[in-house]
N, C-alpha and C positions, 0 to 999 in steps of 0.2 A: 504494500499500499504506500509506504514512504517513497519507493522508487517511482511509482506512477504519479504521485503528487509532485515530486521533484522534476519528472519529465515535463508535466504540465506547466510548472512554474518556469522552467527553462524555456519552453516554447512560448509562453507568454511574455517572458522578458525578451526573447529574440524578436517577437512581433513588435513589441514596444520600441526596442532599439532600432529596427528597421524603419519604423514610423518616424522616430526622431531624426534618424540619418536622412530620410527622404525630405522632411521638412527643412533640415539644415541645408541640403543641396539646392532645394528650390529657393530658399532665402539667399544663398550665395549667388545663384544665377540672376535673381532679381536684382540684388545689389550690383552685380557686374553690368547688367543692362542699364540700370539707373546711372551708373558712373559713365558709361559710354554716352548716354543721352546728355548728361551734364556737360561732358567734354565737348560734344558736338554743338550744344547750344552756346557754350562759352566760346568756341571758335566763331560761331556765327555773330555773336555779339561783338567780338573783336573786329570782325570784318566790317560790320556796320559802323562801328566807331571810326575805323579808318576811313570808310567811305564818307562819313559825316564830316571828318576833319578835312578830307580832300575837297569836298564840295563847298565848305565854309572858309576856304582860304580868302584872306582879305583882298588880295589882288583879283581873284576870280569874281567876288561879290562887287567890287568897285567896278570892274569891267561890265558886269551885267547891269549895274545900276546906271552907268553912263550910257549903255546901249539902249536901255528902255526908259530913260528919263523923260524924254518928250512924250512917249506914248502913255506912260503911267502918271505923268504930271508931277514928277518928283522935283523937289527943290533941294538946293544944297543947304547944309546947316550953317547957321550963323550964330555968333555969341548972343545977339539981342533976342534970340528966339528962347532963351532959357531965362527962367525967373530967378528971384532971389529968395533965400530961405525965409526972410522976413515976410514974404507975401503968402506963406502957407498958413491957412487958418486953423488954429489949434482950438479944440474944445476948451471951455472955460474950466471944466473939472481937472483937466490935465495941467493947466497953468497954475492952479491954486493948491497943488497937493501939499506944498510946504506949509501952507497956512492952517491946514486942518488940525 
């Protein structure tokens, strides 16, 4: 009777160990796939950053602005177009904080 119960216990433990091993292998494969996907997406982001930097070069943007200025009605920037900080209306509650 002891040998029969021991055999069943060994079979049960073998089935449990196989299930654990199978779950571990699936988790490792999933992790490997996720890392591969992350690596691929990181490369894609780096390519897009490089393209963004290339397209936003100041000399390129200046050439585009000059080429399309008349069609778009663009005007050049002048110093008189900017305001002074004293012209910004601040709410009263912000200017009287020290008085409270």
